[in-house]
N, C-alpha and C positions, 0 to 999 in steps of 0.2 A: 345796693341790697345792705340796709343798715341793720342795726341790732333789733330794732323792732320787728323788721321784716322777718330776719330769721327766726326770732320768738314766735311769730304768728305762723310760720311755716311749720315749725316744731309742733304747736298745738293743733294744727290742721291734719297732720299726717299722723298725730299719735291717735286722733278720734277716728281715723278712717283706715286702719290697717286691714280690717276685713274686707272692705270695699276694693282695696288695691290687691288683695289676694284674689278675689273673685274675678277679675278681670285677667285677660290674657297679658303676660308679660311683655313689656315694650322693649323691642332689642335696642340697644345703646352702645355705641362704638367709641371706645376712649383710647388715645395713643399719647405715649410720654416717654421721654428718655427713661432708660433704667435708673432712675435715681430715688434715694429714701424719701424725697417730699412728697411721693405718691402714697405713702403708707395709709392715709386716710382711707382713700379709695380702694386700696388693697384689702384693708381690713373689712370695709363695708360690703366688699365683694365677697370674701371668704365667710364672713359670719351670717350672711344671708340678708344683711339689711337692705340691700338695694332690691332683692327679690321682694322683701315684705312691703317694699315700697311700689311695686310693680314694674321693675326694671330687670331686664336680663343683659346685664353688663359683660361686653367683651372688651378685654384689655390687650393692648399691643404694644411691645417695647419697640421704639423707633430709635434710629441712630444719633438723632440731635434734635434740638428745639425747632430748627428750620425745616427739618423733615416733617415734624408734628404741624408746623403751621401750613405747609403745602398741601398736606393730606386734608386738613380742615377746610381751607380754602377751596380744595379741589371736590370735596363732598365725599370723599372715600371714607372719612372718619367724621363722627358727629361732634366730638368734644376733645379738646387738647389740653395737655398741661405744659406750660412753659415758663421760663423766667420772665420777671416782669419787664426787666429791661428791653428784650426782644419786642415784646407786646407794646410797649410805649413807643418805640421806633416804628412799629407797623401802624400804630394808630396815627402819627403825624404824617405818614404816607398815605393816608385814607383807606387803608386796608380794613374791611368791615368785621373786625373782632369786636367781641364784647365780654368782659369778664363775668363769670357766673358763680364762681365760689373760690375762696382763696385756697392755697396748697401750704405754703410755707411762710413762716415769718422769721426775719433776722431776730436774734434775741441776743444782745450783748452780754447778758448773764450767763450764756451757755453758747459761745460762738462756735460756728461751723466752719466759717472762712477766715483764712488769715494769710499774711505774707510772710513766708519763711526763706532762710538763707541755708546753706550747709552748716553742719552742726559745728564744723570748726572754722567757719567764716570769720574774717576780721570785722566785717559790717555790723555795726551796733545801732546805729541811728538811721533815721529816715534822710538827713542830709547826705548821708554816705551812699545812698542809692544815686546820687546826681551822676549822669553820664554813663549809668550801668545798664545791663540788660535785664529785664524782667518779663517772665511769662506770664500769661493769662489764659483762660480757657477759651475766650473768644474776645477778639479785638473790639473796642468800642463797647464790651458789654459791662454788666454791672461790676464785675471783679476788677477791670481796669479803672472804671471811674472811681470806685472806691479807693483803689490804691493810689491814685493820683490826687484825691482828695486828702488822704491821709499824709502822703508826702508834703503836700503843700502846708498842711496844717502844723507839721512838726518840723519845720525849719528846712525841708528840701525844695526842689524845684522839678516838678513833675515833668516839665517841658523838655527837660535835658534826657529824661529817661527814654531808652528804647524798649518799646513794648513787642513782644512776638507772640504769636499764638501757639499753645502747646496743650496737648490733652493731659489731663490731671494724672493719667497712668504713666506718662513719660517724665513727670518732674524730677522725680529722684534721681533717675538715670543723668538727666541733664545737670543736675547740680552737682552729681558726683564727677561728671566729666567736665565740669567748669564751662559748659557751654551758655549758662545763665548765670547770672549773679543772686538772683532772688526769683521767688515765685509767688503768685497769689492763686490759690485753689481751695478746694472744699473738702469736706468729709464724703466718702469715706477714706479716700487716698490721702487727704491731710493727715488724718487720725493714724494711719498706718506709717507714714513717713516719720511723724513725731515718735511713735511707739518704737519704731526700730533705730532710732537716733541718727536718722540718715539727714535729719533737718531740725532747726530750732525756730521758733516764732520769733519774728523780728517786731512784728505789730499785728494786732487784731484789726486790720484795716478795714474791714467792712463796716465797723463800729463808728467810722467817720461819718457815715451819712446819717447815722441815728441809732438809738438803742434798741428800737423797736420798730421794724416796718416790714412790708410785705415783699418777699423777693420771688414768689413764684405763684401763679394761679391758673385754675381751669378756666378754659375759653371757648367760645365757638363763635359761629358768624352771627350778625345781626339777625339775618333772614331765618336761620334755624332756629334762634331763641324766641323770635316772634311768632313763629309758626308752631312752636312746641313748647310753649312757655309752661304747661304743666309738667311736661317731662324735665325741662330745666330745673323747676323748683323742687321736683322729686330727687333729681340728682344732687342738687345743692343740700338737701336735708339729709341724704344719706353720707355726703362727705362730711357734714357737720357732726353727726353721730359718730362716724369713723374716727373723725380728728379727736373729739372728746376722749374717746377709749384710748388712741394712740398716744396722746400726750400724757396719759396717766398710767400706762402699762408698757413701758419701753422693754423691758425684759421679755414680756409675752409676744411681742412684734419683732424679736430678732430675726427668727426663722423666715417670717413672712418677707421681710425686706432683703434678707440674704438670698432668698430663692428668686426673688426678681432682678435683683442687681448684681447677682453673681459674685457678690463680695462675701468673703468668709465671715461666719457668724461671730467669731472671736474678735475680728476686726471692729464689727458693728457694735458688740458688747462693750468696747472700751473707749468709744469715741463720744463726743457730745452729739446727743441724738436731735433729730430736727423738732422744731416747734411747729406743728400744724395750725394753720390760721382757723379762727373760729368765726370771722366776720369779715366782709368786704367793706373796710372803713376808709373812705377817701383820705384821711388824715395819716394813714399808713402807706399810701401810695404816692402822695404828693413829694415827699423827700426825694424818692428815686427820680421823678419827673425833674425836679428843680436841679438836682445833681447833673442830670443829663443836658440841660440848658447850659449850666456853668461851664461844662467841658465841651461844648458845642457838638453834641451828639445829634440832638434835635435843635430846630432852629428858634423855637419859642415856647415859653410857659404856656401851659393849659391847665384847666381845672380837672383834677383826677376824677370827679363824678362823671366826666364825659366816657370814661372807659367802663363803667360798671352798668351791667344790664337792669333795666327797669321794666318789671312786668306789666303787661297792659291790664288796666283795669276793668 
């Protein structure tokens, strides 16, 4: 779904709002882990954008991306939101998922993910992580891959590092208790740890993959997308409108994100906010695919365009 497609969708639904309202609303079930990068859909739901486009969206907070994927493949949920890394792995295993809209992009100018150490840690360089224990939110996920790449590009040897899986909410305590030497995790917990002086940034490791690339997306099954192409198009248009608003109105969406994620509004207010994606561009997906190949998470490189839904003509 390139920029021209999004522009065409926007034009189509700008001239047809009355028709959408005149029809019965189509029920649509969305599941996502309670993370900030779903803010575009949250705003589109709250503001009535989805209803204007003829959709009655129900949003469910799931415990993890894997739970979301299982619900989508099982048919109890129509659309999910997940990290791109998990969707890349699923694609290589033949799971019939397809991307229908961008959720979040990594933006090196306003990083949301970083590798941190205790505030008083003697570790100052990537090389000093050799032989150390580093936590990530999911093993072989995008945070581990980015951390390995950052270490290797900055004089260290990631093959000597012991990676363990740890929820972001447990990082500060694990660092303080010296059970780990460093951690790679994301906002809002990252922002909270930095603001409380429990940790300091060793490196913005996610920037090693690129300065601007897709990190999360909305997806469904190929079968659902093909059978409900018009609904998928309307959902993508709603997310696009929500993303444009959310990117330009951080202060106005604090409470919306806080209510969904259960993170305190003051924490959200002081952290770097997510950059919502505006287009499914293969060039913003390919860097993650290539990094997965480099660290043997997937067996071979493939073209990012394979993952993006193409509506039937």
